[in-house]
C-alpha positions as CSV (number, residue, x, y, z in Angstrom):
1,S,164.7,109.8,87.7
2,G,167.1,108.6,89.9
3,A,170.9,107.0,89.6
4,T,171.9,104.7,87.1
5,S,175.3,102.8,87.5
6,F,177.1,100.1,85.4
7,A,179.9,99.1,87.9
8,S,181.6,96.8,85.1
9,A,181.8,97.3,81.6
10,V,178.9,96.7,79.2
11,G,178.8,94.7,76.4
12,G,182.4,94.0,76.6
13,N,182.1,90.5,75.6
14,S,179.4,90.6,73.5
15,A,178.7,94.7,71.8
16,L,174.9,95.1,72.6
17,T,172.7,96.7,70.0
18,S,172.6,99.9,71.8
19,L,172.2,101.6,74.6
20,T,170.3,104.5,76.2
21,T,168.6,106.2,78.8
22,D,166.4,108.9,80.0
23,A,166.6,112.2,81.4
24,G,166.3,113.0,85.1
25,G,168.7,111.0,86.2
26,T,172.2,110.5,86.7
27,V,174.2,107.9,85.0
28,S,177.5,106.3,85.8
29,L,179.7,103.9,83.1
30,K,182.4,102.1,82.5
31,N,183.3,100.7,78.9
32,V,180.8,100.9,76.8
33,T,180.6,98.3,73.4
34,T,177.7,98.7,71.1
35,S,177.1,98.0,67.4
36,G,174.6,100.7,67.5
37,A,174.3,103.8,68.6
38,Q,174.2,105.2,72.7
39,S,172.4,107.7,73.9
40,Y,172.4,109.1,77.3
41,G,169.7,111.9,78.1
42,E,170.7,112.5,81.5
43,N,174.0,114.1,83.8
44,A,176.8,110.9,82.8
45,T,180.1,110.1,84.7
46,L,182.4,108.4,82.0
47,A,185.4,106.6,82.5
48,G,187.3,103.9,80.2
49,T,186.2,103.1,76.4
50,Y,182.8,103.7,74.5
51,T,182.7,102.5,71.1
52,T,180.2,101.9,68.5
53,T,180.4,100.4,65.2
54,N,179.5,103.4,63.0
55,S,176.7,104.9,65.1
56,G,176.8,107.7,67.3
57,V,177.1,108.5,70.7
58,T,174.9,111.5,72.3
59,L,175.3,112.4,75.5
60,G,172.4,115.0,76.5
61,G,173.7,116.2,80.1
62,A,176.4,117.5,82.0
63,T,179.4,114.7,81.9
64,T,181.6,114.0,84.6
65,L,185.1,112.7,83.5
66,A,185.9,110.5,86.4
67,G,188.8,108.7,84.0
68,D,190.5,108.8,80.8
69,T,187.7,108.4,78.7
70,T,187.5,107.6,74.8
71,L,185.1,107.5,72.3
72,A,185.6,105.6,69.6
73,T,182.3,106.0,66.9
74,G,183.5,105.2,63.4
75,S,181.3,107.7,61.3
76,G,179.1,108.2,64.1
77,A,178.7,111.1,65.2
78,V,178.9,112.5,68.7
79,G,177.3,115.3,70.3
80,F,177.5,116.2,74.0
81,A,175.3,118.9,74.9
82,G,175.8,119.6,78.3
83,A,179.1,121.0,79.7
84,V,182.3,118.4,80.1
85,N,184.5,118.7,83.1
86,G,186.8,116.2,85.4
87,A,190.6,116.3,85.5
88,K,190.9,113.6,83.2
89,A,192.1,113.0,79.4
90,L,189.4,112.5,76.6
91,A,189.8,111.8,73.5
92,V,187.2,111.6,70.7
93,N,187.4,109.6,67.5
94,S,185.2,109.8,64.9
95,S,185.3,110.1,61.3
96,G,181.6,112.0,61.4
97,A,180.6,115.5,63.1
98,T,182.0,115.8,66.7
99,S,180.2,118.7,69.2
100,F,181.0,120.3,72.3
101,A,177.6,122.9,72.7
102,S,179.0,123.9,76.5
103,A,182.2,124.9,78.0
104,V,184.9,122.0,78.4
105,G,186.8,122.4,81.4
106,G,185.1,125.0,82.9
107,T,184.7,124.0,86.5
108,S,187.5,121.7,86.5
109,A,190.1,121.6,83.8
110,L,190.6,118.4,81.8
111,T,194.0,116.6,81.8
112,S,193.7,116.8,77.7
113,L,191.4,117.4,75.1
114,A,192.2,115.4,71.9
115,T,190.1,114.4,68.3
116,D,191.0,112.2,65.4
117,A,192.2,113.6,62.1
118,A,188.3,112.8,60.4
119,G,185.2,114.5,60.6
120,T,184.6,117.7,62.1
121,V,184.8,119.8,66.0
122,S,183.0,122.4,66.9
123,L,183.8,123.4,70.0
124,K,183.0,126.2,72.8
125,S,185.6,127.3,75.5
126,V,188.0,124.6,76.6
127,T,190.5,125.0,79.5
128,T,192.8,122.0,80.0
129,S,196.1,121.4,82.1
130,G,197.6,119.3,79.1
131,A,197.8,119.6,75.6
132,Q,194.7,120.3,73.3
133,T,194.9,118.4,69.7
134,Y,192.5,118.6,66.9
135,G,193.2,116.5,64.2
136,E,190.4,117.7,62.2
137,N,188.5,120.8,60.5
138,A,186.8,122.4,63.4
139,T,185.0,125.3,64.4
140,L,185.7,127.7,67.5
141,A,184.0,130.3,69.6
142,G,185.3,131.2,72.9
143,T,188.6,130.8,74.9
144,Y,190.8,127.7,74.9
145,T,193.1,127.8,77.8
146,T,195.9,125.5,78.6
147,T,198.5,125.5,81.5
148,N,201.9,126.3,79.5
149,A,201.0,123.4,77.0
150,A,200.3,123.3,73.1
151,V,197.2,123.8,70.9
152,T,197.4,122.2,67.4
153,L,195.0,122.3,65.4
154,A,195.7,120.4,62.2
155,G,192.5,121.0,59.5
156,A,190.7,123.9,58.3
157,T,190.2,126.4,61.2
158,T,186.8,128.3,60.7
159,L,185.8,131.0,63.8
160,A,182.9,131.4,64.9
161,G,182.7,134.2,67.2
162,D,185.1,136.1,68.9
163,T,188.3,133.0,70.0
164,T,191.4,133.5,72.3
165,L,193.7,131.0,72.3
166,A,196.0,131.1,76.4
167,T,198.7,128.8,76.2
168,G,201.2,129.9,78.7
169,T,204.9,129.0,77.2
170,G,202.7,126.3,75.0
171,A,202.7,126.6,71.5
172,V,200.0,127.3,69.1
173,A,199.9,125.1,65.8
174,F,197.8,125.8,63.0
175,T,198.4,123.7,59.9
176,G,195.8,123.0,58.0
Protein backbone atom coordinates (compact mmCIF):
# COMPACT_ATOMS: atom_id res chain seq x y z
CA SER A 1 0.00 0.00 0.00
CA GLY A 2 1.05 3.62 -0.33
CA ALA A 3 1.99 5.69 -3.33
CA THR A 4 4.54 4.61 -5.95
CA SER A 5 5.73 7.28 -8.35
CA PHE A 6 7.99 7.05 -11.39
CA ALA A 7 8.80 10.67 -12.32
CA SER A 8 10.85 9.82 -15.42
CA ALA A 9 10.81 7.25 -18.20
CA VAL A 10 11.14 3.62 -17.12
CA GLY A 11 13.11 1.33 -19.44
CA GLY A 12 13.79 4.18 -21.86
CA ASN A 13 17.47 3.37 -22.48
CA SER A 14 17.15 -0.37 -21.92
CA ALA A 15 13.77 -2.08 -21.76
CA LEU A 16 12.92 -3.78 -18.47
CA THR A 17 11.93 -7.43 -18.65
CA SER A 18 8.61 -6.60 -16.96
CA LEU A 19 7.07 -4.21 -14.44
CA THR A 20 4.52 -5.19 -11.79
CA THR A 21 2.97 -3.20 -8.94
CA ASP A 22 0.69 -4.71 -6.31
CA ALA A 23 -2.81 -3.78 -5.24
CA GLY A 24 -3.55 -1.52 -2.31
CA GLY A 25 -1.89 1.76 -3.16
CA THR A 26 -1.51 4.02 -6.15
CA VAL A 27 1.03 4.23 -8.95
CA SER A 28 1.97 7.17 -11.17
CA LEU A 29 4.01 6.51 -14.32
CA LYS A 30 5.39 8.21 -17.42
CA ASN A 31 6.63 6.31 -20.48
CA VAL A 32 7.34 2.65 -19.67
CA THR A 33 9.13 0.21 -22.02
CA THR A 34 9.35 -3.52 -21.26
CA SER A 35 10.09 -6.61 -23.30
CA GLY A 36 7.49 -8.47 -21.24
CA ALA A 37 4.27 -7.74 -19.40
CA GLN A 38 3.27 -4.64 -17.48
CA SER A 39 0.81 -5.17 -14.62
CA TYR A 40 -0.44 -2.39 -12.36
CA GLY A 41 -2.61 -3.81 -9.56
CA GLU A 42 -3.83 -0.55 -8.06
CA ASN A 43 -5.23 2.78 -9.20
CA ALA A 44 -2.86 4.21 -11.82
CA THR A 45 -2.10 7.65 -13.22
CA LEU A 46 -0.67 7.45 -16.74
CA ALA A 47 0.98 9.86 -19.19
CA GLY A 48 3.09 9.03 -22.22
CA THR A 49 3.76 5.78 -24.05
CA TYR A 50 3.63 2.27 -22.60
CA THR A 51 5.33 -0.27 -24.86
CA THR A 52 5.79 -4.05 -24.65
CA THR A 53 7.18 -6.62 -27.04
CA ASN A 54 4.06 -8.71 -27.74
CA SER A 55 3.12 -8.86 -24.05
CA GLY A 56 0.11 -7.61 -22.15
CA VAL A 57 -0.62 -4.50 -20.12
CA THR A 58 -3.10 -4.91 -17.25
CA LEU A 59 -4.51 -2.11 -15.10
CA GLY A 60 -6.29 -3.54 -12.06
CA GLY A 61 -7.73 -0.36 -10.56
CA ALA A 62 -9.11 2.94 -11.80
CA THR A 63 -6.97 4.75 -14.38
CA THR A 64 -6.49 8.52 -14.59
CA LEU A 65 -4.89 10.07 -17.67
CA ALA A 66 -2.54 12.90 -16.65
CA GLY A 67 -1.32 13.35 -20.24
CA ASP A 68 -2.01 11.94 -23.68
CA THR A 69 -1.40 8.19 -23.40
CA THR A 70 -0.58 5.44 -25.90
CA LEU A 71 -0.34 1.72 -25.16
CA ALA A 72 1.55 -0.26 -27.83
CA THR A 73 1.67 -3.98 -27.05
CA GLY A 74 2.18 -5.77 -30.37
CA SER A 75 0.10 -8.93 -29.98
CA GLY A 76 -0.24 -8.51 -26.20
CA ALA A 77 -3.66 -8.00 -24.66
CA VAL A 78 -4.64 -4.77 -22.88
CA GLY A 79 -7.06 -4.84 -19.96
CA PHE A 80 -8.56 -1.96 -17.98
CA ALA A 81 -10.44 -3.39 -14.96
CA GLY A 82 -11.50 -0.06 -13.47
CA ALA A 83 -12.90 3.19 -14.78
CA VAL A 84 -10.72 5.32 -17.08
CA ASN A 85 -10.95 9.12 -16.72
CA GLY A 86 -9.02 12.28 -17.62
CA ALA A 87 -9.35 15.02 -20.23
CA LYS A 88 -6.58 13.55 -22.40
CA ALA A 89 -6.33 11.34 -25.49
CA LEU A 90 -5.99 7.55 -25.16
CA ALA A 91 -4.75 5.31 -27.98
CA VAL A 92 -4.48 1.53 -27.68
CA ASN A 93 -2.50 -0.30 -30.37
CA SER A 94 -2.72 -4.08 -29.93
CA SER A 95 -3.36 -6.96 -32.29
CA GLY A 96 -4.59 -8.87 -29.22
CA ALA A 97 -7.74 -8.31 -27.19
CA THR A 98 -8.38 -4.91 -25.59
CA SER A 99 -11.00 -4.73 -22.86
CA PHE A 100 -12.53 -1.93 -20.84
CA ALA A 101 -14.50 -3.55 -18.00
CA SER A 102 -15.83 -0.24 -16.63
CA ALA A 103 -16.94 3.13 -17.96
CA VAL A 104 -14.46 5.31 -19.85
CA GLY A 105 -14.78 9.06 -19.33
CA GLY A 106 -17.73 8.69 -16.97
CA THR A 107 -16.39 11.19 -14.43
CA SER A 108 -13.98 13.17 -16.63
CA ALA A 109 -14.45 12.83 -20.40
CA LEU A 110 -11.41 11.81 -22.43
CA THR A 111 -10.52 14.10 -25.33
CA SER A 112 -10.48 11.06 -27.65
CA LEU A 113 -10.26 7.27 -27.65
CA ALA A 114 -8.74 5.30 -30.52
CA THR A 115 -7.88 1.65 -31.08
CA ASP A 116 -5.95 0.30 -34.06
CA ALA A 117 -7.08 -2.00 -36.86
CA ALA A 118 -5.81 -5.30 -35.45
CA GLY A 119 -7.27 -7.33 -32.59
CA THR A 120 -10.60 -6.84 -30.84
CA VAL A 121 -12.02 -4.31 -28.39
CA SER A 122 -14.76 -4.67 -25.77
CA LEU A 123 -16.22 -1.55 -24.13
CA LYS A 124 -18.88 -0.40 -21.69
CA SER A 125 -19.97 3.24 -22.03
CA VAL A 126 -17.48 5.82 -23.31
CA THR A 127 -17.64 9.63 -23.05
CA THR A 128 -15.22 11.84 -24.99
CA SER A 129 -15.15 15.50 -25.96
CA GLY A 130 -13.66 14.48 -29.31
CA ALA A 131 -13.73 11.49 -31.63
CA GLN A 132 -14.01 7.82 -30.82
CA THR A 133 -12.35 5.52 -33.37
CA TYR A 134 -12.39 1.74 -33.06
CA GLY A 135 -10.31 0.15 -35.83
CA GLU A 136 -10.98 -3.49 -35.08
CA ASN A 137 -13.95 -5.73 -34.31
CA ALA A 138 -15.82 -4.18 -31.38
CA THR A 139 -18.22 -5.42 -28.72
CA LEU A 140 -20.33 -2.60 -27.29
CA ALA A 141 -22.75 -2.16 -24.40
CA GLY A 142 -23.88 1.12 -22.85
CA THR A 143 -23.79 4.71 -24.02
CA TYR A 144 -21.13 6.21 -26.30
CA THR A 145 -21.13 10.01 -26.15
CA THR A 146 -19.08 12.68 -27.94
CA THR A 147 -19.34 16.45 -28.03
CA ASN A 148 -20.28 16.90 -31.70
CA ALA A 149 -17.51 14.52 -32.82
CA ALA A 150 -17.51 11.32 -34.84
CA VAL A 151 -17.75 7.73 -33.69
CA THR A 152 -16.20 5.31 -36.20
CA LEU A 153 -16.38 1.52 -35.96
CA ALA A 154 -14.20 0.00 -38.70
CA GLY A 155 -14.61 -3.70 -37.86
CA ALA A 156 -17.58 -5.94 -37.24
CA THR A 157 -19.68 -4.65 -34.33
CA THR A 158 -21.41 -6.87 -31.77
CA LEU A 159 -23.94 -5.42 -29.33
CA ALA A 160 -23.59 -7.11 -25.93
CA GLY A 161 -26.43 -5.09 -24.41
CA ASP A 162 -28.53 -1.99 -24.96
CA THR A 163 -26.32 0.50 -26.81
CA THR A 164 -26.79 4.20 -27.55
CA LEU A 165 -24.53 6.44 -29.64
CA ALA A 166 -24.96 10.17 -28.94
CA THR A 167 -22.71 12.34 -31.09
CA GLY A 168 -24.57 15.65 -31.40
CA THR A 169 -23.64 16.83 -34.89
CA GLY A 170 -20.82 14.28 -35.19
CA ALA A 171 -21.05 11.48 -37.74
CA VAL A 172 -21.50 7.80 -36.90
CA ALA A 173 -19.85 5.33 -39.25
CA PHE A 174 -20.04 1.53 -39.24
CA THR A 175 -17.64 0.38 -41.96
CA GLY A 176 -16.91 -3.24 -40.93
